[in-house]
Structures are given as structure tokens and as C-alpha cells.
C-alpha positions in Angstrom: 38.1 -139.0 -207.6 34.7 -137.1 -206.9 33.3 -137.6 -203.4 29.3 -137.0 -202.8 28.3 -135.8 -199.4 24.6 -137.1 -198.6 22.9 -135.1 -195.9 19.4 -135.6 -195.0 17.8 -132.6 -193.3 14.8 -131.9 -191.0 14.1 -128.7 -189.5 17.9 -127.5 -189.7 17.7 -124.2 -190.8 19.9 -122.9 -188.0 22.6 -125.4 -188.5 22.9 -126.3 -192.2 25.0 -123.2 -193.3 27.4 -124.2 -190.7 27.5 -127.8 -191.6 28.1 -126.8 -195.4 30.9 -124.3 -194.2 32.6 -127.6 -192.5 32.5 -129.9 -195.4 33.5 -126.8 -197.6 36.8 -126.6 -195.6 37.2 -130.4 -195.7 36.4 -130.1 -199.7 39.4 -127.6 -200.0 41.8 -129.7 -198.0 41.2 -132.7 -200.3 41.2 -130.5 -203.6 45.2 -130.6 -203.8 44.9 -134.4 -203.4 43.1 -134.7 -206.5 39.5 -135.3 -204.9 36.5 -133.1 -205.6 33.3 -133.1 -203.9 29.6 -132.2 -204.0 27.0 -132.0 -201.8 23.7 -133.5 -201.7 21.1 -132.2 -199.4 17.4 -133.9 -198.9 15.1 -131.8 -197.4 12.7 -134.1 -195.4 9.4 -132.3 -195.5 11.0 -129.6 -193.0 8.6 -127.2 -191.4 10.9 -124.5 -191.1 13.1 -122.3 -193.7 15.4 -125.4 -194.4 14.3 -125.5 -198.1 15.1 -121.5 -198.5 18.4 -121.9 -196.8 19.2 -124.8 -199.3 18.2 -122.9 -202.2 20.6 -120.2 -201.1 23.3 -122.5 -200.8 22.8 -123.6 -204.3 22.9 -120.5 -205.7 26.4 -119.3 -204.1 27.9 -123.1 -204.6 27.6 -124.8 -208.0 28.3 -128.1 -206.2 25.3 -128.0 -204.1 22.3 -130.1 -205.2 19.1 -130.3 -203.0 15.7 -132.6 -203.2 12.8 -131.1 -201.1 9.9 -133.7 -200.3 6.3 -132.8 -200.4 6.0 -134.0 -196.8 7.9 -135.8 -194.0 8.7 -139.2 -195.6 11.3 -140.4 -192.9 15.1 -140.3 -193.1 15.4 -143.9 -194.9 13.6 -142.1 -197.8 15.7 -139.2 -197.4 19.0 -141.4 -197.3 17.3 -143.3 -200.8 16.9 -139.9 -202.4 20.3 -139.0 -201.8 21.8 -142.3 -202.9 19.9 -141.9 -206.1 21.3 -138.3 -207.1 24.6 -139.1 -205.9 27.1 -139.3 -208.7 30.3 -139.5 -206.8 32.7 -142.4 -207.4 32.0 -142.6 -203.5 29.5 -141.5 -201.2 29.8 -140.2 -197.6 26.3 -140.3 -195.6 26.2 -138.2 -192.6 23.8 -135.9 -190.7 23.6 -132.3 -191.0 23.2 -131.5 -187.4 27.1 -131.8 -186.9 26.8 -134.7 -184.7 29.0 -136.2 -187.4 32.0 -134.5 -187.4 33.0 -133.7 -190.8 37.0 -133.6 -190.1 36.6 -137.3 -190.2 35.8 -137.3 -193.8 39.8 -137.3 -194.8 40.2 -139.9 -192.6 37.1 -141.7 -194.3 38.9 -141.2 -197.7 42.4 -142.3 -196.7 40.9 -146.0 -195.9 39.2 -145.5 -199.1 42.1 -145.5 -201.3 43.3 -148.4 -199.2 40.7 -150.3 -201.0 37.7 -150.6 -198.7 34.4 -150.2 -200.2 32.5 -149.1 -196.6 34.4 -147.3 -194.2 32.1 -147.2 -191.3 32.3 -144.5 -188.5 31.3 -146.3 -184.8 30.4 -143.7 -182.3 31.4 -144.4 -178.7 28.5 -143.8 -176.2 30.3 -141.7 -174.0 28.0 -139.0 -172.9 24.9 -141.1 -173.3 22.7 -141.9 -170.4 23.4 -145.3 -168.7 19.8 -146.7 -169.1 20.1 -145.9 -172.8 23.5 -147.3 -173.4 22.5 -150.6 -171.4 19.3 -150.9 -173.6 21.1 -150.4 -177.1 23.7 -153.1 -176.0 21.1 -155.8 -174.8 18.8 -155.0 -178.0 22.0 -155.5 -180.5 23.1 -158.7 -178.5 19.7 -160.0 -178.9 19.3 -159.0 -182.3 22.2 -160.5 -183.9 21.2 -163.9 -182.7 18.1 -163.3 -185.0 18.9 -161.6 -188.0 20.8 -162.8 -190.9 23.4 -159.9 -191.1 25.3 -158.4 -188.1 24.4 -155.1 -186.9 27.0 -153.3 -184.7 26.2 -151.1 -181.9 27.3 -147.3 -182.5 27.6 -148.3 -186.4 24.9 -146.1 -188.1 24.5 -144.0 -191.1 27.6 -142.2 -190.9 29.9 -144.0 -193.3 31.7 -144.0 -196.8 30.2 -146.5 -199.7 31.9 -146.9 -202.8 30.3 -146.7 -205.9 29.6 -150.2 -206.4 28.1 -150.5 -202.9 25.9 -147.6 -203.8 24.7 -149.4 -206.7 24.0 -152.3 -205.1 21.9 -151.1 -202.5 20.0 -149.2 -205.1 19.3 -152.0 -206.9 17.5 -153.1 -203.7 13.9 -151.7 -204.2 12.0 -153.1 -200.9 9.6 -150.6 -199.8 10.5 -151.3 -196.2 13.8 -150.1 -195.6 16.4 -150.5 -193.1 19.6 -149.2 -194.4 22.0 -150.3 -191.4 21.0 -153.7 -192.1 21.1 -153.2 -196.1 24.8 -151.6 -195.8 25.7 -155.0 -193.8 23.8 -157.3 -196.4 25.4 -156.1 -199.6 28.9 -157.0 -197.9 32.2 -156.0 -199.8 35.4 -154.9 -197.9 34.6 -153.0 -195.0 36.6 -151.5 -192.2 35.5 -149.5 -188.8 36.8 -146.9 -186.8 35.7 -145.2 -183.4 35.0 -141.5 -182.7 33.9 -139.6 -179.8 30.2 -139.1 -179.7 29.5 -135.3 -180.6 26.7 -133.0 -179.0 23.6 -131.8 -181.2 24.7 -128.4 -181.8 20.9 -127.1 -182.6 17.5 -128.1 -181.5 16.2 -131.6 -180.1 16.7 -135.0 -181.9 13.2 -135.7 -183.9 13.6 -139.4 -182.6 11.3 -140.2 -180.0 11.0 -143.0 -177.7 8.0 -144.6 -180.1 10.3 -143.7 -183.1 13.1 -145.8 -181.7 11.2 -148.4 -180.7 9.6 -148.7 -184.1 13.1 -148.6 -185.7 14.2 -151.4 -183.6 11.3 -153.6 -184.6 12.1 -152.7 -188.3 15.9 -154.0 -187.3 14.1 -157.3 -185.9 11.7 -158.0 -188.9 13.6 -156.8 -191.9 16.1 -159.4 -192.3 15.0 -162.6 -190.8 11.5 -164.8 -190.4 12.8 -166.5 -187.1 9.2 -164.7 -185.2 7.0 -166.5 -187.4 9.2 -169.7 -186.9 9.1 -169.1 -183.2 5.3 -168.9 -183.2 5.3 -172.2 -184.9 7.7 -173.6 -182.4 5.9 -172.0 -179.4 2.3 -173.5 -180.8 3.7 -176.9 -180.8 5.2 -176.6 -177.3 1.4 -175.6 -176.3 0.0 -178.4 -178.0 2.2 -180.9 -176.4 1.5 -179.2 -172.8 -1.9 -179.2 -173.4 -1.6 -183.0 -174.5 0.3 -183.9 -171.2 -2.0 -181.8 -169.1 -5.1 -183.9 -170.5 -3.2 -187.3 -169.8 -2.7 -186.0 -166.3 -6.5 -185.1 -165.8 -7.6 -188.5 -167.4 -5.2 -190.5 -165.3 -6.2 -188.2 -162.0 -10.1 -189.0 -162.8 -9.2 -192.9 -163.0 -7.4 -192.9 -159.8 -9.6 -190.2 -157.7 -12.7 -190.0 -159.8 -13.8 -186.8 -161.4 -13.4 -183.6 -159.5 -14.6 -180.1 -160.3 -11.9 -178.1 -161.9 -10.1 -175.5 -160.4 -11.4 -171.8 -161.1 -7.8 -170.5 -160.7 -6.1 -172.9 -163.2 -8.9 -172.4 -165.9 -9.0 -168.5 -165.8 -5.3 -168.6 -165.7 -4.9 -171.0 -168.6 -7.5 -169.2 -170.7 -5.6 -165.5 -170.3 -2.1 -167.2 -170.8 -3.2 -168.6 -174.2 -5.2 -165.7 -175.0 -2.2 -163.4 -174.6 -0.1 -165.8 -176.9 -2.6 -166.1 -179.4 -2.9 -162.1 -179.9 0.9 -161.7 -179.7 1.5 -164.7 -182.2 -1.4 -162.5 -184.2 0.6 -159.3 -184.0 3.8 -161.1 -185.4 2.0 -162.3 -188.4 0.5 -159.2 -188.4 3.7 -157.5 -189.1 4.9 -159.4 -191.8 1.7 -159.4 -193.6 1.3 -155.3 -193.4 4.9 -155.3 -194.7 3.7 -157.6 -197.8 1.1 -155.1 -198.0 3.3 -152.5 -198.4 5.5 -153.9 -201.0 2.6 -155.1 -203.3 1.2 -151.7 -203.5 4.6 -150.4 -204.9 4.1 -146.8 -204.2 7.0 -144.4 -204.5 9.2 -144.1 -201.2 9.0 -140.1 -201.6 7.6 -137.3 -203.5 9.5 -134.4 -204.7 8.3 -130.9 -204.2 11.4 -128.7 -205.2 14.9 -129.5 -206.5 17.4 -128.2 -208.6 18.0 -131.5 -210.4 17.1 -131.5 -214.2 14.9 -134.3 -214.1 12.6 -135.2 -211.0 11.9 -138.6 -212.6 15.4 -139.8 -212.4 15.3 -139.4 -208.2 11.9 -141.8 -208.0 13.1 -145.5 -207.9 
């Protein structure tokens, strides 16, 4: 069985060689069992010497494939490029900063041999800050009440995918991609195991607070239209409240006569309704913006350098 390791890279020049050494050792352990391995590295527009390191690794190891983007297109695009280029019977997606322990690859292969199409490594949150842990748990609890698929806290991109799962994911040509949700949406037999959270060996995470917030919004909006339905329900509820309030005002006028309306009541009502309207416009705008990007049909990424013979095969 040929196993493809897909590893997105962004400014990883100081750690990528150590990562490759780790996965090479695992490949040597699996070779006597009849498993070969290829390594697919996707340079997501790094600003350091990541591409030069990948080119050197490719010159030293014929199993190394690399794809370098013309700029930073994001991790979702890098994952897509890696899956497009992976030719293995199964694909293992993992980070190249060693936060995903390569030693777990053997366990993933063992579970794949038991017939599972997806083997998902779920990290524990040991070592995370309390605020981040609580926020993540609340987010997943809230999102899973809304989305059409189940998103598991701690289950990210580190997973093994069978060839038919990879082909199913690649058949989904949508521009706004949320891989964690896509993996869950395609289904097939899956199993999960936990592992201890590892510390990043070099540098800092490229995920900012804004990036995490946008990623969370993507997860919320990519697999349901309930926010739009909520806007309809809220509008109907406000219309009902307005009708009841009007009836109360008319009744009070008939009983007590016409009185000057309260300034505070008017300002509060206007401000509240304006806030609701802006929120609903934002929700509608988010969905409209996604339609806008889907209609334009731009490629997910552009390739600057690669050791793949046909670059066209990489661009969906």
C-alpha cells in the first residue's frame, strides 16, 4: 500500500528537515510490512527559505514532491493542492511543525488495515489555556446544534483518508472550503483516537485571534442556512411585537386619551431595531459574498514552482 503524507508548510525552514527525518523513520518501519510512502509538501507562499529546503529534500529523496504557491493562499488551499497531488492508496494529512506526532502514523495505518476509511487523531487540550479550552467547547456545542454535520472538538486536519474518501473530497469543487466539515460530510467508516497535545518546536502559530474568529464563522456558515432562517423568524417575532405594542398604544389612547410618547422608549426601540437590521444584513451579506466567490470560479491557488510534471493537474 502506498501512503501519501500531505504536509502544508508556511515559514517552516527551521523545522521541515526534522519533520522529514521523523516521517522517513516511520516509512522505514512500515516498509517491511509492504507499505511504501511518498511525501507531498505544499509551500503556502512562505517568506523564508522553505521552498529552498523543499527543493533540497526533493533532490536527496525521490519520494519527495513539492508544490509552491505564488503567494499565501491559506491552509485550505494548501490541503486541496496536497490532496490533488497525492497518489497513494491512502493519504495522511498533518502539519509540518511537529505538533502532529509522526509516530502516530503507524497507529493510523493499523486502524486503516482494519477497514476504516477515515482514521482521525483527536488531540487533548492538556496544556491549553483555560479560556481557550472553555471557548472551544462552547463553540463546538453551539455549532453542532446548527450545522448539518458533526464537528468534534480536538479533531482537526490530522487524519488518514482512504483513496475513495480523497476522491470524494476532491469532487467537491466549492471555493469556500472548510475541510473539517467536508471530511465529516463525505462520511464513510471512521474511527477516532486521542493523543496528547504536542508543543510547536519552532516559531509561532500563524493563527491570529482574527483568523480563528473567521475560521469559526466559516465553520458555522459553510454547512447550514439556519442564520438566514433565524433572520426570518426574528423578523416575524419583531412584527408580532410591533403589532402587540401598537394594539396596546391604541387601547391606552382610547382609555386614557392621547399622551406624548416617551423619549427613552422611542430611542431604545429605534436603536434596537437598527442593530437587528444591521446584524441581519451582515448575515445576508456573508452568504451573498460566498455566492459571489463561487460564481467567479477563480482557481483555489496558483503554482510558482513544483517538481510535478504537469502543473495543470494541480489546479482544480
